[in-house]
C-alpha positions in Angstrom: 14.6 -206.1 -177.0 18.1 -205.4 -177.3 21.0 -207.7 -175.9 24.3 -206.8 -173.9 25.4 -209.9 -173.0 28.5 -209.7 -173.9 29.0 -206.7 -171.5 28.9 -206.7 -167.7 26.9 -207.3 -164.8 24.7 -204.6 -163.4 24.5 -205.4 -159.7 21.5 -203.8 -157.5 22.8 -204.0 -153.6 20.5 -203.6 -151.1 23.1 -202.4 -148.2 20.1 -202.2 -145.3 19.6 -199.6 -142.8 22.6 -198.4 -141.4 24.6 -201.2 -140.1 27.6 -202.0 -142.0 27.6 -205.9 -140.4 24.1 -206.1 -141.7 25.1 -206.5 -145.3 24.7 -210.1 -146.5 27.9 -212.4 -147.9 26.1 -212.3 -151.1 26.2 -208.5 -151.2 29.6 -208.1 -149.7 30.9 -210.8 -152.9 29.3 -208.7 -155.3 30.8 -205.5 -154.4 34.6 -207.9 -154.9 33.6 -208.2 -158.5 32.2 -204.8 -159.4 34.8 -202.2 -161.1 32.4 -199.5 -160.5 29.8 -198.1 -157.9 27.5 -195.8 -158.4 26.3 -193.9 -155.1 23.0 -192.3 -155.3 22.3 -188.8 -154.1 19.6 -186.3 -153.5 20.0 -182.8 -155.2 20.2 -181.5 -151.8 22.9 -183.6 -150.0 27.0 -184.0 -151.0 27.3 -187.2 -149.8 25.3 -190.7 -150.1 24.4 -192.2 -146.9 24.3 -195.9 -149.0 27.8 -195.4 -149.8 28.8 -194.8 -146.5 27.6 -198.3 -145.7 28.5 -200.1 -148.1 31.9 -198.2 -148.1 33.7 -201.1 -145.6 33.6 -203.6 -148.9 34.5 -201.6 -151.7 38.5 -202.7 -152.8 40.6 -199.3 -153.5 40.6 -199.5 -157.5 36.8 -199.4 -157.7 35.8 -195.9 -159.6 32.6 -194.1 -157.2 30.5 -192.9 -159.5 28.0 -190.1 -157.9 24.6 -189.9 -159.3 21.8 -187.2 -158.5 18.2 -188.6 -158.5 15.1 -186.5 -157.8 13.0 -186.9 -155.2 9.5 -187.7 -157.1 7.3 -190.3 -156.9 7.4 -191.4 -160.5 10.4 -191.4 -162.7 8.2 -190.7 -166.0 8.2 -187.0 -163.8 11.7 -185.9 -165.1 12.5 -188.6 -167.3 15.7 -187.1 -168.6 17.6 -187.5 -165.3 16.7 -190.9 -165.4 17.6 -191.2 -168.5 21.4 -189.6 -168.4 21.9 -191.7 -165.6 20.8 -194.7 -167.2 23.0 -193.8 -170.0 26.0 -193.2 -168.1 25.7 -196.8 -166.6 25.5 -198.3 -170.1 29.1 -196.9 -170.9 30.3 -198.6 -168.2 28.6 -202.0 -168.7 29.1 -201.7 -173.0 32.9 -201.7 -171.5 32.8 -204.6 -170.3 33.0 -203.3 -166.1 30.5 -204.9 -163.9 28.8 -202.0 -162.1 26.8 -202.4 -158.8 24.4 -199.7 -157.8 24.2 -199.3 -154.2 20.2 -198.6 -152.7 19.2 -198.6 -148.6 17.0 -201.4 -147.7 15.8 -203.3 -150.4 16.3 -202.9 -153.8 12.7 -204.1 -154.5 11.2 -202.0 -151.6 10.1 -198.8 -152.3 13.9 -198.0 -154.1 14.8 -195.7 -156.6 16.7 -198.6 -157.7 13.7 -199.7 -159.5 13.5 -197.1 -161.7 16.8 -197.7 -163.4 16.1 -201.5 -163.2 13.3 -201.2 -166.0 15.2 -199.3 -167.9 17.8 -201.4 -168.1 15.7 -204.8 -167.9 14.3 -203.2 -171.1 17.4 -203.5 -172.7 18.2 -206.9 -172.1 21.0 -206.4 -169.6 22.6 -209.0 -167.0 21.3 -207.6 -164.2 21.6 -209.3 -160.5 19.2 -208.0 -157.6 21.0 -208.6 -154.7 18.1 -208.1 -151.5 18.7 -206.3 -148.4 17.0 -205.9 -145.3 14.4 -203.7 -144.9 14.5 -200.7 -142.0 11.8 -202.0 -140.5 13.1 -205.5 -139.5 16.3 -204.5 -138.3 14.4 -201.8 -136.1 12.2 -204.5 -134.8 14.9 -206.3 -133.8 17.1 -203.6 -132.9 14.6 -202.5 -130.4 13.6 -206.3 -129.2 9.7 -205.4 -130.2 8.2 -208.4 -132.0 6.5 -207.1 -135.2 3.9 -209.4 -135.8 3.0 -213.2 -135.0 0.2 -215.4 -134.7 -2.8 -213.9 -137.6 -1.5 -210.4 -137.1 -2.5 -208.2 -140.4 0.4 -206.5 -140.8 0.4 -203.3 -143.3 3.3 -200.8 -144.8 2.1 -198.0 -145.3 4.2 -194.9 -147.5 3.3 -191.6 -145.2 3.4 -189.7 -148.4 0.1 -191.4 -149.6 -3.6 -190.0 -149.7 -4.4 -189.6 -145.8 -7.8 -191.3 -147.0 -5.3 -194.2 -147.8 -3.6 -193.9 -145.1 -6.7 -194.1 -142.4 -8.6 -196.7 -144.4 -4.9 -198.9 -144.1 -4.9 -198.4 -140.7 -8.4 -199.4 -140.0 -7.9 -202.7 -141.1 -4.5 -203.6 -139.8 -3.5 -205.2 -136.8 0.5 -204.3 -137.3 1.7 -200.8 -139.2 4.7 -199.7 -140.4 4.8 -196.2 -141.6 7.4 -195.1 -143.3 8.4 -191.7 -144.5 6.8 -189.7 -141.7 9.2 -186.8 -141.7 7.0 -185.0 -143.9 3.6 -185.1 -141.8 5.0 -186.7 -138.6 2.1 -184.4 -136.3 -1.0 -185.8 -139.3 0.5 -189.1 -138.5 0.2 -189.2 -134.8 -3.4 -187.8 -135.2 -4.2 -190.6 -137.0 -2.7 -193.1 -134.5 -3.7 -191.9 -132.1 -7.9 -192.0 -133.6 -7.2 -195.3 -134.3 -5.6 -196.5 -130.4 -2.4 -197.1 -131.9 -0.6 -193.9 -131.0 0.7 -195.7 -127.1 2.5 -198.6 -129.0 4.0 -196.3 -131.5 7.9 -196.3 -131.6 9.7 -194.0 -133.8 13.3 -194.8 -134.8 15.3 -192.2 -136.9 18.5 -193.2 -138.9 18.7 -196.8 -137.1 22.6 -197.5 -137.1 24.0 -194.6 -138.2 25.4 -191.4 -136.5 22.6 -189.1 -135.1 20.3 -192.6 -134.3 17.0 -191.5 -132.1 14.3 -193.7 -131.1 10.9 -192.1 -129.4 8.7 -194.1 -127.6 6.0 -191.6 -127.0 5.0 -190.1 -130.2 2.3 -188.0 -128.8 4.9 -185.7 -126.8 7.1 -185.4 -129.8 4.0 -184.0 -132.3 5.7 -181.2 -133.6 9.1 -181.8 -133.5 11.3 -181.5 -137.2 11.6 -185.2 -138.4 14.7 -186.9 -139.8 14.1 -188.2 -143.5 14.9 -192.1 -142.5 12.6 -192.1 -139.7 9.9 -195.3 -139.3 7.2 -195.9 -137.3 6.0 -199.3 -135.9 3.2 -199.8 -134.1 0.5 -202.5 -133.1 -3.3 -201.9 -131.9 -2.1 -204.0 -128.1 0.4 -205.1 -126.9 -0.1 -209.3 -127.3 3.5 -210.3 -127.0 
């Protein structure tokens, strides 16, 4: 393993779901220590949602670098893009600059940051990962609906997973969080209905951002186009 102890620090910063005031003090302090901010974006979008959330805490002289990350399940599918982004980050670190990588929600939870983190970790880069508030926890507080209590079994499900896995997960859960529901929302609604979990379901899109939307009756909105940043919280019955 190579060692880059003499270069800058790489910060992985969770910026939360959308409200800039939900950044932790630790995240804000890390941004103040950073010389470069990496703003991840997809191929289809010009700006970075994570950057817009963190913007109030970024100092004027900080360099903003946009990096494009493809929407893939595994970074090994497109290694050249991740290698390119890794090398760009290393150039800043070798120059003694502190680099902050922004990510929605929490850095270690379904995040693009994890791929870059693994690549840099192998090289012995000095890394500090700073937790952020996941969207479903923010949503639970925002809509004032307790997520779980007592002996509830809570399952977090990526809706892009195999349908059979999703169905089995729902069967064994008292409470469920379904993320990434934008691709197969209609199918997810049917699954929730089959498990008697659709009545308690609440879908929130773009929580804390412009264009925020809350849907309390998902069955009535089954065939609507859902925003990428959409999450469903649900349970079998109301017991709180």
